[in-house]
ZAZAZA-961290 format. One line per 4 residues: their letters; for each residue y, z negated, x of N, C-alpha, C. Coordinates in steps of 0.05 Angstrom, whole numbers, plus 5000, padded with zeros to 4 digits. Layout:
# ZAZAZA-961290
a = Y Z X Y Z X Y Z X ~ ...
# end
This chain:
# ZAZAZA-961290
mrkv = 5266 7432 5642 5287 7429 5623 5320 7443 5630 ~ 5327 7443 5661 5351 7459 5667 5353 7491 5666 ~ 5323 7496 5664 5310 7521 5676 5317 7532 5634 ~ 5317 7519 5616 5313 7522 5595 5343 7525 5591
kfll = 5356 7503 5595 5390 7509 5582 5395 7526 5607 ~ 5384 7539 5625 5399 7558 5638 5392 7593 5622 ~ 5363 7591 5610 5358 7617 5595 5376 7610 5570 ~ 5386 7587 5562 5395 7591 5541 5417 7599 5542
ssfm = 5435 7587 5557 5471 7593 5560 5460 7618 5565 ~ 5451 7640 5587 5460 7667 5590 5442 7677 5576 ~ 5429 7668 5545 5419 7695 5526 5447 7692 5506 ~ 5457 7665 5498 5492 7658 5491 5507 7670 5507
alfl = 5517 7674 5531 5533 7690 5544 5522 7728 5539 ~ 5504 7736 5543 5492 7761 5534 5506 7766 5506 ~ 5495 7750 5489 5509 7756 5454 5523 7759 5452 ~ 5545 7737 5462 5577 7738 5459 5584 7769 5465
afgm = 5580 7771 5487 5585 7798 5508 5578 7821 5488 ~ 5559 7827 5470 5539 7842 5464 5577 7845 5430 ~ 5568 7828 5418 5583 7828 5397 5616 7822 5398 ~ 5636 7821 5423 5658 7824 5429 5661 7855 5437
tscs = 5637 7864 5451 5644 7897 5447 5640 7913 5424 ~ 5614 7911 5407 5613 7913 5379 5636 7921 5356 ~ 5648 7886 5365 5675 7889 5339 5704 7891 5351 ~ 5701 7916 5372 5724 7913 5391 5744 7936 5377
ddde = 5772 7920 5370 5789 7931 5363 5798 7975 5364 ~ 5781 7979 5381 5782 8005 5387 5764 8025 5373 ~ 5744 8001 5363 5720 8019 5353 5733 8034 5323 ~ 5728 8054 5302 5742 8056 5284 5712 8050 5265
pnvp = 5724 8039 5232 5691 8036 5219 5679 8065 5216 ~ 5655 8058 5204 5638 8062 5206 5645 8082 5175 ~ 5662 8101 5154 5666 8105 5128 5656 8136 5126 ~ 5627 8134 5100 5625 8162 5094 5642 8179 5088
edps = 5630 8201 5089 5651 8224 5093 5646 8238 5051 ~ 5668 8236 5041 5668 8251 5011 5659 8275 5011 ~ 5637 8288 4999 5625 8301 5001 5653 8326 4993 ~ 5658 8316 4978 5680 8332 4948 5706 8343 4975
iiqd = 5704 8336 4994 5728 8336 5012 5721 8369 5029 ~ 5742 8391 5023 5736 8403 5040 5757 8413 5067 ~ 5745 8420 5083 5764 8408 5114 5783 8427 5118 ~ 5775 8453 5125 5787 8482 5128 5784 8500 5105
yhfd = 5797 8521 5095 5801 8533 5067 5836 8549 5081 ~ 5844 8557 5057 5857 8574 5052 5851 8586 5027 ~ 5874 8606 5009 5875 8607 4979 5880 8634 4979 ~ 5865 8654 4965 5877 8679 4964 5884 8678 4927
lwva = 5904 8692 4927 5917 8705 4908 5913 8732 4895 ~ 5901 8734 4881 5896 8756 4859 5920 8762 4842 ~ 5934 8783 4844 5953 8791 4816 5954 8818 4811 ~ 5962 8839 4794 5959 8849 4784 5990 8878 4772
ldrh = 5987 8897 4777 6013 8916 4767 6012 8922 4745 ~ 6028 8925 4741 6036 8945 4707 6028 8915 4675 ~ 5998 8900 4690 5994 8900 4665 5976 8872 4679 ~ 5956 8852 4649 5944 8840 4667 5914 8851 4671
ggmg = 5888 8844 4684 5870 8854 4682 5841 8842 4657 ~ 5824 8850 4669 5811 8828 4651 5795 8859 4623 ~ 5771 8846 4618 5762 8872 4597 5761 8896 4604 ~ 5751 8901 4631 5750 8929 4633 5776 8948 4643
rdvk = 5809 8932 4642 5826 8949 4646 5829 8957 4679 ~ 5844 8982 4673 5838 8996 4699 5868 8988 4709 ~ 5876 8973 4716 5898 8959 4734 5888 8960 4763 ~ 5910 8967 4770 5916 8966 4813 5918 8932 4814
tlvr = 5904 8925 4829 5902 8900 4830 5907 8898 4868 ~ 5923 8865 4879 5931 8858 4898 5924 8833 4900 ~ 5911 8836 4937 5900 8799 4943 5919 8795 4971 ~ 5923 8777 4963 5941 8750 4990 5924 8738 5003
svns = 5911 8730 5020 5916 8710 5038 5932 8690 5038 ~ 5938 8657 5030 5958 8638 5045 5945 8621 5050 ~ 5959 8605 5067 5942 8574 5074 5954 8550 5063 ~ 5982 8546 5049 5986 8539 5024 5996 8542 5001
lead = 5994 8521 4978 6019 8531 4946 6031 8513 4953 ~ 6046 8493 4981 6068 8464 4961 6086 8496 4966 ~ 6103 8472 4954 6135 8480 4945 6149 8493 4963 ~ 6148 8473 4991 6165 8481 5016 6160 8505 5034
qpei = 6162 8532 5015 6155 8553 5033 6168 8572 5018 ~ 6174 8598 5033 6177 8616 5009 6170 8633 5003 ~ 6186 8644 4975 6178 8662 4961 6151 8677 4965 ~ 6139 8679 4958 6105 8690 4955 6107 8726 4945
tfqg = 6110 8730 4970 6104 8764 4948 6082 8773 4969 ~ 6080 8802 4958 6058 8818 4967 6068 8854 4975 ~ 6093 8856 4977 6103 8874 4978 6091 8875 5014 ~ 6080 8894 5023 6071 8903 5060 6057 8886 5075
vgte = 6038 8866 5055 6023 8845 5067 5989 8836 5039 ~ 6006 8839 5026 5976 8844 5002 5958 8867 5005 ~ 5936 8867 5003 5911 8888 4994 5902 8895 4978 ~ 5907 8923 4970 5891 8934 4945 5862 8934 4939
vnsr = 5855 8919 4925 5823 8915 4920 5812 8938 4900 ~ 5831 8945 4879 5811 8946 4854 5795 8971 4860 ~ 5806 8998 4883 5788 9022 4883 5762 9010 4906 ~ 5758 8987 4898 5727 8979 4919 5712 8961 4908
lsle = 5735 8931 4896 5719 8910 4874 5725 8900 4850 ~ 5716 8889 4843 5722 8890 4813 5734 8865 4822 ~ 5764 8854 4796 5768 8831 4789 5747 8803 4786 ~ 5726 8818 4776 5704 8796 4763 5677 8797 4777
tilk = 5691 8773 4796 5670 8775 4824 5661 8741 4825 ~ 5641 8746 4839 5626 8710 4845 5645 8708 4871 ~ 5647 8679 4881 5659 8665 4902 5645 8641 4911 ~ 5633 8636 4939 5620 8614 4945 5621 8607 4970
gayy = 5642 8579 4981 5645 8591 5003 5670 8596 5021 ~ 5659 8615 5036 5675 8639 5048 5679 8655 5043 ~ 5660 8674 5027 5635 8697 5018 5657 8704 4981 ~ 5656 8730 4986 5653 8737 4949 5633 8757 4943
yqvp = 5619 8755 4926 5585 8771 4918 5600 8776 4890 ~ 5587 8812 4900 5599 8830 4868 5580 8859 4872 ~ 5572 8855 4842 5569 8896 4850 5592 8904 4839 ~ 5604 8923 4870 5629 8923 4863 5632 8959 4847
vsgd = 5660 8961 4850 5661 8991 4827 5637 9009 4836 ~ 5628 9016 4852 5613 9036 4858 5587 9038 4837 ~ 5579 9005 4827 5564 9006 4812 5537 9010 4825 ~ 5521 9015 4840 5504 9012 4855 5481 9003 4880
rfak = 5501 8969 4885 5491 8952 4899 5500 8924 4890 ~ 5485 8908 4907 5493 8873 4908 5505 8879 4933 ~ 5535 8873 4935 5540 8868 4954 5553 8845 4962 ~ 5567 8830 5000 5583 8806 5006 5607 8826 5012
ykit = 5622 8797 5015 5644 8813 5032 5651 8783 5036 ~ 5685 8790 5056 5706 8769 5062 5731 8786 5062 ~ 5749 8765 5060 5781 8778 5058 5785 8771 5084 ~ 5787 8779 5109 5808 8775 5132 5829 8799 5134
nnqi = 5855 8777 5137 5874 8784 5159 5884 8802 5137 ~ 5887 8794 5108 5883 8815 5084 5870 8838 5073 ~ 5850 8832 5087 5833 8862 5093 5798 8848 5088 ~ 5792 8874 5069 5762 8887 5054 5750 8880 5082
evik = 5728 8867 5086 5710 8863 5099 5679 8868 5088 ~ 5658 8882 5089 5636 8885 5083 5613 8879 5103 ~ 5604 8844 5097 5590 8830 5113 5553 8852 5104 ~ 5546 8847 5074 5527 8869 5076 5516 8877 5048
errf = 5505 8896 5043 5496 8908 5022 5477 8914 5021 ~ 5470 8901 4988 5436 8915 4979 5435 8928 4955 ~ 5415 8957 4963 5418 8972 4952 5399 8964 4909 ~ 5409 8973 4891 5386 8958 4874 5357 8966 4878
qtnt = 5345 8955 4869 5312 8960 4876 5298 8974 4846 ~ 5293 8950 4829 5284 8968 4796 5297 8964 4789 ~ 5317 8931 4787 5336 8929 4753 5359 8944 4768 ~ 5372 8945 4753 5398 8949 4763 5433 8936 4751
fatr = 5445 8942 4748 5466 8915 4735 5489 8939 4742 ~ 5507 8922 4727 5527 8944 4708 5551 8924 4723 ~ 5571 8940 4740 5596 8930 4762 5610 8899 4727 ~ 5611 8880 4744 5628 8867 4720 5619 8849 4702
kyth = 5585 8867 4690 5570 8858 4667 5556 8839 4673 ~ 5545 8821 4681 5528 8804 4692 5531 8772 4689 ~ 5510 8749 4689 5514 8732 4702 5502 8725 4714 ~ 5512 8694 4727 5494 8693 4760 5502 8664 4761
awid = 5469 8653 4776 5483 8623 4775 5470 8616 4817 ~ 5472 8584 4823 5465 8591 4844 5442 8565 4851 ~ 5418 8571 4853 5394 8554 4853 5390 8537 4884 ~ 5407 8547 4896 5412 8527 4922 5426 8545 4936
dktl = 5447 8540 4951 5461 8549 4982 5462 8580 4990 ~ 5431 8588 4985 5421 8614 5004 5421 8627 4973 ~ 5399 8611 4949 5385 8636 4934 5414 8645 4905 ~ 5413 8675 4904 5438 8673 4882 5419 8688 4862
lima = 5413 8688 4824 5416 8687 4812 5427 8713 4791 ~ 5422 8742 4789 5443 8747 4777 5419 8759 4753 ~ 5427 8764 4730 5418 8771 4707 5447 8781 4684 ~ 5439 8798 4664 5445 8807 4649 5420 8825 4629
angd = 5432 8834 4608 5418 8855 4591 5410 8878 4601 ~ 5392 8891 4604 5383 8922 4618 5407 8941 4596 ~ 5389 8971 4612 5407 8991 4601 5413 8991 4563 ~ 5390 8987 4556 5388 8987 4524 5399 8961 4524
atki = 5406 8938 4521 5405 8909 4521 5377 8889 4510 ~ 5355 8917 4498 5333 8907 4490 5319 8882 4508 ~ 5320 8873 4537 5315 8850 4550 5333 8848 4578 ~ 5331 8817 4581 5343 8810 4590 5331 8806 4623
iwtk = 5345 8816 4649 5333 8825 4671 5337 8808 4692 ~ 5332 8801 4710 5344 8783 4731 5330 8792 4762 ~ 5347 8784 4769 5347 8791 4798 5353 8763 4826 ~ 5346 8756 4836 5348 8732 4864 5352 8741 4891
lnad = 5373 8732 4897 5380 8746 4923 5380 8730 4958 ~ 5377 8737 4982 5381 8710 4991 5406 8723 5004 ~ 5426 8696 4992 5461 8697 5003 5467 8701 5026 ~ 5446 8695 5051 5453 8695 5069 5456 8739 5086
dmti = 5434 8749 5072 5429 8775 5083 5428 8797 5063 ~ 5437 8786 5045 5436 8792 5005 5412 8824 5007 ~ 5385 8809 5019 5357 8815 5013 5356 8802 4979 ~ 5337 8826 4959 5322 8810 4941 5300 8800 4947
iseg = 5299 8773 4936 5277 8752 4941 5255 8769 4925 ~ 5266 8772 4890 5248 8777 4871 5262 8786 4851 ~ 5260 8796 4831 5270 8808 4808 5243 8807 4791 ~ 5255 8806 4763 5243 8814 4740 5254 8819 4718
tlgl = 5241 8811 4685 5247 8806 4658 5240 8775 4640 ~ 5265 8773 4644 5254 8740 4630 5237 8751 4600 ~ 5225 8722 4588 5197 8725 4581 5218 8717 4553 ~ 5235 8735 4541 5250 8730 4513 5231 8745 4492
tmpe = 5237 8741 4463 5219 8747 4445 5254 8750 4428 ~ 5260 8784 4413 5272 8796 4411 5275 8775 4363 ~ 5292 8768 4371 5296 8750 4339 5298 8766 4328 ~ 5285 8764 4298 5282 8778 4279 5298 8785 4261
gaei = 5305 8808 4267 5336 8817 4245 5351 8831 4262 ~ 5345 8824 4294 5359 8834 4302 5347 8859 4329 ~ 5371 8878 4340 5366 8895 4357 5366 8889 4389 ~ 5388 8886 4404 5398 8881 4428 5409 8853 4422
ytts = 5407 8846 4458 5417 8819 4455 5457 8830 4479 ~ 5469 8810 4467 5493 8815 4490 5493 8811 4514 ~ 5513 8826 4524 5511 8831 4547 5509 8817 4581 ~ 5514 8801 4577 5509 8778 4604 5504 8757 4594
gilt = 5508 8747 4578 5507 8718 4567 5510 8702 4586 ~ 5511 8680 4588 5525 8650 4613 5502 8638 4618 ~ 5505 8643 4643 5475 8622 4670 5486 8604 4677 ~ 5465 8588 4665 5484 8563 4692 5459 8538 4700
yrks = 5464 8523 4723 5434 8514 4741 5437 8489 4744 ~ 5425 8471 4734 5423 8437 4731 5410 8432 4759 ~ 5427 8415 4780 5404 8415 4791 5390 8384 4788 ~ 5403 8361 4778 5379 8337 4766 5361 8340 4766
dnkl = 5357 8361 4744 5336 8368 4733 5317 8391 4735 ~ 5331 8406 4759 5324 8429 4763 5318 8444 4735 ~ 5335 8462 4728 5331 8471 4710 5352 8492 4704 ~ 5339 8520 4698 5366 8542 4698 5374 8537 4660
fyfy = 5393 8544 4659 5401 8537 4612 5414 8572 4618 ~ 5404 8590 4607 5424 8618 4596 5427 8614 4574 ~ 5450 8615 4563 5467 8611 4536 5463 8639 4533 ~ 5453 8661 4502 5461 8676 4489 5454 8685 4464
yakk = 5460 8705 4454 5450 8705 4432 5445 8738 4421 ~ 5436 8729 4398 5425 8775 4396 5437 8785 4367 ~ 5442 8815 4370 5454 8821 4353 5449 8844 4348 ~ 5459 8853 4320 5452 8886 4310 5458 8912 4329
ggar = 5445 8934 4327 5452 8961 4354 5486 8963 4350 ~ 5484 8982 4370 5512 8983 4372 5545 8964 4378 ~ 5561 8976 4397 5581 8951 4415 5596 8940 4398 ~ 5601 8936 4362 5601 8922 4343 5574 8911 4321
gkrv = 5564 8911 4334 5545 8909 4329 5549 8874 4307 ~ 5534 8863 4286 5549 8836 4272 5530 8815 4288 ~ 5526 8792 4293 5514 8778 4310 5500 8763 4291 ~ 5461 8764 4303 5441 8758 4281 5447 8734 4292
tpmm = 5438 8716 4302 5432 8690 4318 5464 8675 4330 ~ 5457 8648 4321 5476 8629 4335 5467 8647 4364 ~ 5486 8617 4385 5478 8619 4413 5453 8600 4407 ~ 5440 8614 4418 5414 8606 4435 5413 8597 4461
tavi = 5400 8565 4476 5398 8568 4495 5371 8569 4506 ~ 5354 8587 4516 5339 8578 4537 5329 8572 4568 ~ 5317 8557 4570 5316 8539 4596 5291 8553 4605 ~ 5289 8544 4634 5288 8566 4644 5273 8547 4667
dpst = 5249 8546 4673 5239 8535 4709 5253 8561 4727 ~ 5267 8551 4743 5273 8559 4774 5260 8587 4790 ~ 5241 8569 4798 5217 8575 4814 5203 8600 4811 ~ 5195 8599 4779 5164 8615 4758 5195 8636 4750
mnve = 5216 8627 4735 5227 8636 4732 5214 8634 4694 ~ 5202 8627 4683 5180 8613 4661 5201 8609 4643 ~ 5205 8613 4611 5224 8603 4595 5207 8600 4579 ~ 5207 8562 4580 5203 8530 4574 5213 8529 4541
satp = 5236 8540 4537 5231 8531 4510 5267 8560 4504 ~ 5269 8563 4484 5288 8573 4464 5299 8563 4445 ~ 5324 8554 4437 5327 8543 4410 5345 8545 4410 ~ 5363 8552 4377 5390 8559 4370 5413 8541 4374
cfld = 5438 8537 4379 5454 8524 4370 5449 8517 4346 ~ 5466 8484 4342 5467 8473 4326 5489 8485 4299 ~ 5510 8499 4315 5528 8508 4300 5526 8536 4306 ~ 5542 8556 4291 5540 8582 4284 5556 8588 4311
cemv = 5560 8593 4323 5571 8594 4348 5570 8621 4369 ~ 5586 8629 4396 5577 8648 4407 5599 8624 4435 ~ 5585 8636 4459 5604 8635 4468 5613 8643 4488 ~ 5645 8633 4496 5662 8644 4507 5668 8663 4540
gtay = 5678 8681 4534 5667 8703 4559 5637 8719 4559 ~ 5618 8716 4530 5598 8719 4545 5596 8753 4552 ~ 5606 8778 4548 5607 8793 4567 5613 8804 4597 ~ 5624 8781 4602 5627 8779 4642 5618 8759 4649
gell = 5602 8734 4637 5581 8713 4642 5596 8696 4677 ~ 5624 8682 4663 5636 8666 4682 5637 8686 4713 ~ 5650 8716 4692 5669 8733 4730 5690 8715 4730 ~ 5707 8726 4711 5734 8724 4711 5745 8683 4703
qttt = 5737 8681 4696 5735 8645 4683 5713 8627 4681 ~ 5710 8595 4684 5692 8583 4686 5690 8577 4646 ~ 5670 8571 4639 5665 8570 4614 5642 8551 4612 ~ 5624 8529 4640 5606 8516 4637 5614 8494 4654
iidd = 5613 8465 4647 5612 8448 4676 5589 8427 4668 ~ 5590 8420 4695 5571 8399 4700 5581 8371 4706 ~ 5574 8352 4695 5601 8321 4706 5576 8297 4717 ~ 5599 8282 4725 5585 8260 4753 5555 8255 4737
nnnl = 5554 8255 4712 5526 8245 4698 5511 8258 4705 ~ 5517 8283 4700 5500 8306 4702 5494 8309 4664 ~ 5515 8320 4655 5512 8326 4631 5538 8347 4630 ~ 5521 8376 4614 5522 8392 4615 5543 8404 4599
yiac = 5556 8414 4604 5591 8428 4578 5584 8452 4572 ~ 5591 8477 4553 5601 8498 4548 5624 8508 4527 ~ 5635 8515 4535 5654 8529 4511 5635 8552 4488 ~ 5645 8546 4464 5630 8564 4443 5663 8572 4434
vtdd = 5661 8588 4409 5673 8592 4391 5662 8597 4354 ~ 5669 8589 4341 5661 8596 4320 5681 8608 4297 ~ 5679 8626 4285 5691 8637 4258 5694 8625 4236 ~ 5722 8625 4217 5723 8629 4196 5717 8648 4192
adgt = 5719 8642 4152 5724 8665 4143 5744 8688 4140 ~ 5761 8676 4151 5790 8703 4147 5788 8703 4177 ~ 5767 8695 4194 5763 8714 4223 5779 8699 4245 ~ 5783 8667 4236 5807 8650 4261 5790 8633 4274
ehsh = 5790 8638 4290 5780 8623 4320 5780 8606 4319 ~ 5759 8574 4327 5749 8559 4328 5742 8552 4357 ~ 5752 8529 4382 5734 8521 4404 5724 8506 4398 ~ 5696 8502 4413 5687 8474 4418 5677 8475 4441
llki = 5672 8454 4455 5669 8440 4482 5633 8430 4469 ~ 5617 8433 4478 5590 8425 4473 5576 8410 4491 ~ 5563 8388 4487 5548 8380 4517 5513 8371 4511 ~ 5495 8381 4528 5478 8383 4542 5466 8350 4554
pagq = 5469 8330 4535 5468 8306 4555 5446 8302 4576 ~ 5451 8292 4589 5435 8291 4622 5397 8286 4610 ~ 5393 8307 4626 5360 8298 4631 5348 8314 4597 ~ 5366 8324 4587 5351 8326 4553 5359 8369 4557
ttfd = 5341 8380 4534 5351 8411 4539 5362 8419 4507 ~ 5378 8394 4500 5384 8418 4465 5422 8399 4466 ~ 5430 8414 4453 5458 8399 4443 5462 8373 4429 ~ 5475 8354 4436 5487 8340 4422 5504 8341 4392
knyd = 5496 8340 4372 5499 8347 4344 5521 8327 4340 ~ 5531 8304 4346 5555 8293 4350 5571 8286 4370 ~ 5569 8303 4396 5593 8309 4410 5608 8333 4412 ~ 5634 8330 4410 5662 8359 4415 5672 8355 4416
gfkv = 5673 8366 4453 5692 8361 4467 5726 8370 4463 ~ 5728 8387 4445 5762 8402 4437 5754 8400 4412 ~ 5774 8391 4402 5783 8387 4377 5806 8405 4362 ~ 5819 8414 4382 5842 8425 4378 5831 8456 4364
dgkl = 5867 8466 4354 5867 8498 4342 5857 8507 4359 ~ 5851 8536 4362 5858 8550 4377 5833 8551 4387 ~ 5840 8575 4407 5807 8595 4435 5810 8572 4463 ~ 5797 8551 4474 5779 8541 4489 5773 8572 4506
isvm = 5786 8578 4532 5783 8596 4550 5768 8598 4572 ~ 5773 8584 4587 5771 8561 4619 5767 8539 4618 ~ 5753 8526 4632 5746 8495 4637 5732 8498 4673 ~ 5752 8476 4674 5747 8473 4718 5742 8442 4715
yvgg = 5725 8428 4729 5712 8409 4728 5726 8389 4749 ~ 5748 8372 4744 5762 8354 4775 5755 8328 4774 ~ 5721 8322 4767 5720 8292 4781 5725 8279 4752 ~ 5709 8246 4752 5721 8230 4743 5718 8241 4707
nkav = 5692 8247 4708 5691 8258 4682 5710 8276 4660 ~ 5732 8289 4683 5757 8302 4669 5752 8340 4679 ~ 5765 8354 4657 5763 8377 4669 5791 8389 4663 ~ 5805 8406 4670 5829 8435 4666 5813 8443 4653
gyar = 5826 8448 4622 5825 8470 4611 5845 8486 4608 ~ 5839 8519 4599 5859 8532 4599 5849 8541 4565 ~ 5864 8548 4550 5864 8541 4518 5885 8573 4507 ~ 5890 8576 4483 5899 8591 4466 5915 8579 4447
ddqy = 5936 8584 4446 5946 8563 4416 5954 8589 4401 ~ 5945 8598 4375 5940 8626 4370 5971 8636 4351 ~ 5985 8611 4351 6003 8618 4329 6023 8627 4346 ~ 6030 8629 4371 6040 8649 4384 6024 8676 4397
gtgi = 6004 8694 4386 5995 8702 4391 5960 8704 4404 ~ 5954 8733 4402 5927 8723 4408 5924 8752 4432 ~ 5934 8761 4428 5929 8780 4449 5922 8776 4484 ~ 5922 8792 4494 5909 8787 4522 5935 8786 4531
dsfs = 5955 8788 4540 5984 8785 4547 6006 8775 4527 ~ 5993 8767 4503 6005 8742 4497 6015 8724 4506 ~ 6037 8721 4505 6054 8683 4524 6047 8663 4500 ~ 6007 8652 4501 5996 8638 4473 5988 8619 4490
hyya = 5985 8622 4513 5965 8608 4532 5968 8576 4551 ~ 5963 8556 4551 5963 8532 4554 5948 8521 4574 ~ 5950 8496 4586 5939 8472 4604 5939 8447 4592 ~ 5908 8439 4593 5906 8420 4580 5886 8410 4594
lldl = 5880 8377 4600 5874 8356 4606 5843 8343 4600 ~ 5825 8359 4588 5810 8341 4582 5793 8312 4591 ~ 5788 8293 4580 5782 8286 4580 5745 8273 4570 ~ 5725 8281 4587 5702 8292 4577 5693 8263 4552
naat = 5688 8247 4564 5680 8211 4558 5703 8208 4524 ~ 5717 8216 4531 5733 8203 4507 5740 8232 4486 ~ 5726 8257 4500 5723 8281 4476 5757 8289 4462 ~ 5773 8288 4483 5807 8280 4472 5814 8300 4495
sspi = 5839 8314 4492 5853 8334 4501 5877 8331 4499 ~ 5897 8342 4528 5929 8338 4514 5932 8359 4548 ~ 5967 8374 4540 5971 8387 4547 5979 8375 4580 ~ 5979 8389 4605 5997 8374 4624 6028 8391 4632
kyng = 6031 8365 4629 6054 8371 4634 6072 8359 4668 ~ 6099 8378 4665 6103 8374 4691 6143 8359 4681 ~ 6149 8330 4703 6178 8328 4687 6180 8317 4650 ~ 6157 8317 4638 6160 8307 4627 6152 8326 4605
erla = 6158 8354 4611 6153 8375 4583 6131 8387 4596 ~ 6114 8392 4578 6092 8413 4577 6096 8429 4582 ~ 6080 8448 4608 6073 8473 4614 6084 8497 4600 ~ 6101 8517 4606 6106 8530 4591 6076 8558 4581
yssg = 6083 8561 4558 6062 8585 4551 6057 8599 4577 ~ 6039 8614 4584 6028 8637 4594 6017 8664 4579 ~ 6014 8682 4595 6005 8708 4589 5983 8705 4602 ~ 5957 8733 4596 5932 8731 4616 5909 8717 4596
rfss = 5908 8729 4583 5873 8713 4573 5851 8703 4593 ~ 5844 8729 4610 5822 8730 4629 5829 8722 4652 ~ 5856 8709 4661 5866 8701 4690 5848 8678 4697 ~ 5847 8674 4711 5831 8639 4731 5853 8629 4740
rmay = 5882 8625 4740 5895 8613 4755 5886 8590 4755 ~ 5866 8585 4751 5867 8547 4765 5842 8546 4789 ~ 5855 8528 4804 5826 8521 4821 5832 8490 4834 ~ 5815 8480 4851 5809 8457 4846 5803 8452 4871
vnhk = 5807 8433 4893 5805 8424 4924 5821 8396 4930 ~ 5801 8382 4942 5811 8349 4947 5826 8346 4926 ~ 5809 8339 4911 5824 8320 4885 5858 8331 4868 ~ 5857 8350 4884 5878 8360 4871 5874 8395 4851
ayig = 5885 8399 4833 5885 8422 4813 5911 8440 4821 ~ 5908 8461 4820 5931 8482 4835 5927 8511 4806 ~ 5953 8499 4796 5948 8515 4764 5968 8537 4770 ~ 5967 8563 4752 5984 8588 4748 5988 8594 4734
vdae = 6023 8590 4723 6036 8603 4701 6049 8626 4698 ~ 6040 8639 4676 6062 8670 4682 6075 8677 4657 ~ 6092 8652 4656 6109 8654 4637 6129 8676 4626 ~ 6142 8673 4607 6155 8705 4600 6186 8696 4617
gkkp = 6200 8730 4627 6213 8720 4627 6234 8702 4658 ~ 6193 8690 4665 6202 8682 4691 6189 8690 4711 ~ 6185 8672 4744 6173 8688 4757 6140 8670 4756 ~ 6125 8684 4761 6109 8662 4764 6094 8634 4786
qiyi = 6090 8617 4772 6104 8597 4787 6078 8569 4789 ~ 6075 8567 4821 6036 8550 4825 6054 8517 4816 ~ 6039 8508 4800 6049 8470 4798 6022 8450 4808 ~ 6020 8436 4816 5998 8416 4823 5988 8392 4816
ydvq = 5977 8388 4806 5966 8374 4785 5956 8350 4803 ~ 5953 8327 4814 5941 8316 4833 5927 8289 4808 ~ 5883 8290 4814 5871 8283 4793 5879 8260 4798 ~ 5882 8252 4833 5877 8211 4831 5906 8197 4815
tgqt = 5930 8212 4814 5949 8197 4812 5957 8202 4772 ~ 5942 8224 4767 5953 8237 4742 5982 8254 4735 ~ 5995 8254 4765 6014 8261 4767 6020 8301 4765 ~ 6034 8312 4757 6042 8351 4768 6061 8344 4789
slga = 6065 8361 4805 6085 8372 4816 6087 8401 4821 ~ 6121 8413 4831 6121 8440 4835 6114 8457 4866 ~ 6094 8474 4860 6088 8481 4877 6097 8506 4886 ~ 6094 8539 4892 6098 8554 4908 6110 8573 4883
tmas = 6130 8585 4890 6140 8612 4866 6126 8637 4876 ~ 6116 8648 4863 6118 8679 4869 6138 8699 4867 ~ 6143 8720 4875 6161 8749 4870 6154 8751 4840 ~ 6182 8764 4836 6166 8770 4811 6153 8803 4810
gyyf = 6152 8817 4790 6141 8846 4789 6119 8846 4778 ~ 6096 8819 4786 6066 8816 4788 6055 8803 4766 ~ 6030 8808 4764 6016 8806 4739 5996 8779 4747 ~ 6004 8757 4747 5987 8739 4765 5961 8734 4743
eqir = 5936 8737 4766 5910 8748 4753 5890 8718 4759 ~ 5887 8709 4796 5870 8687 4800 5881 8669 4821 ~ 5875 8652 4825 5879 8628 4852 5843 8628 4865 ~ 5834 8635 4890 5812 8620 4894 5811 8611 4912
vved = 5802 8579 4915 5813 8564 4945 5773 8580 4950 ~ 5784 8589 4978 5759 8602 4993 5752 8574 5027 ~ 5727 8576 5034 5736 8562 5057 5743 8585 5083 ~ 5743 8577 5112 5751 8587 5127 5724 8590 5139
vk = 5719 8618 5152 5700 8625 5164 5692 8603 5197 ~ 5678 8591 5190 5680 8586 5224 5656 8597 5247
# end
């Protein structure tokens, strides 16, 4: 009995000692990391001289990297510190992590770059193999972190071609022609279309339309949705939209602004536009529900007048939109563009405000002055008669604060969040 008691006492002592060690105040709780948080990053600011870029405008473009866009810093200038890029790089570009990917100004290759100390560094280049692509005029999707898919209409726009690239060394994995049939009455496809990948059901969605020949050829079909198997690139279906619409930014394939998003529930959204009889444009934010391949006819996430130009997902089934209020002008440089918070569940939108007043109208139709990182949206305003101003919208609190100010004399084009090279 005494031996049993001794063994029990020894076991309890070990148990208590282990428990006390495990629950020490010095130990930190095992809190899972938020995968959406980026630890080390900076911002690249793109500006133009003379006028805004986009639409193939030949403008001088400068880029400068900054560590912060908070208000507690000197006015941001590009004089002596910005690097000129438009002789080599197009404003229309792909960014993932620390690197830019694009068909550069030379128009004869795929290339991977990084901007370090305000200088362009070539990481890898790959000459076209069979399929050839024009600078600015293509769409893309990331199938995984290393596989970049480029797609566009071919030279005479009678076919849709594609190329898969290994983003590490820019080698060509495979390439081919998409198995689409030209719709009756149509002669060519739109230049780029819009391509996106939904991981939840492992499907590519390619949005396109067909039209009569010529640069101004009449559109024959509404926006079409091709559903593609990413492993084989076989087209599983191609269906017309229930609205007589076309995609926003179709010629530049999300190289200037984002027009598709996927929410927390794996619903896919795309911004599109319809025309009234008098030519007035009306935008719509349409939804393909999770697990489905066609649009929900009862949903429209943008019901106000004007044109929805860009959307950026910020979590919590909300997005920031960049839209145009047509009563103040429809030109690229018109001061008629504004920012709105889109509630995707409620299908409502409301202008983003600072100190109780909506942000000033901005110029630059093709600008992507929206960036999102670590629960904050950074928004650039290029208002008439004022210096370019950055505002910071905190998604978690719903509050907007004043950010950095840029020196006058620049046309504010883009904010890019770039991960630091490790």
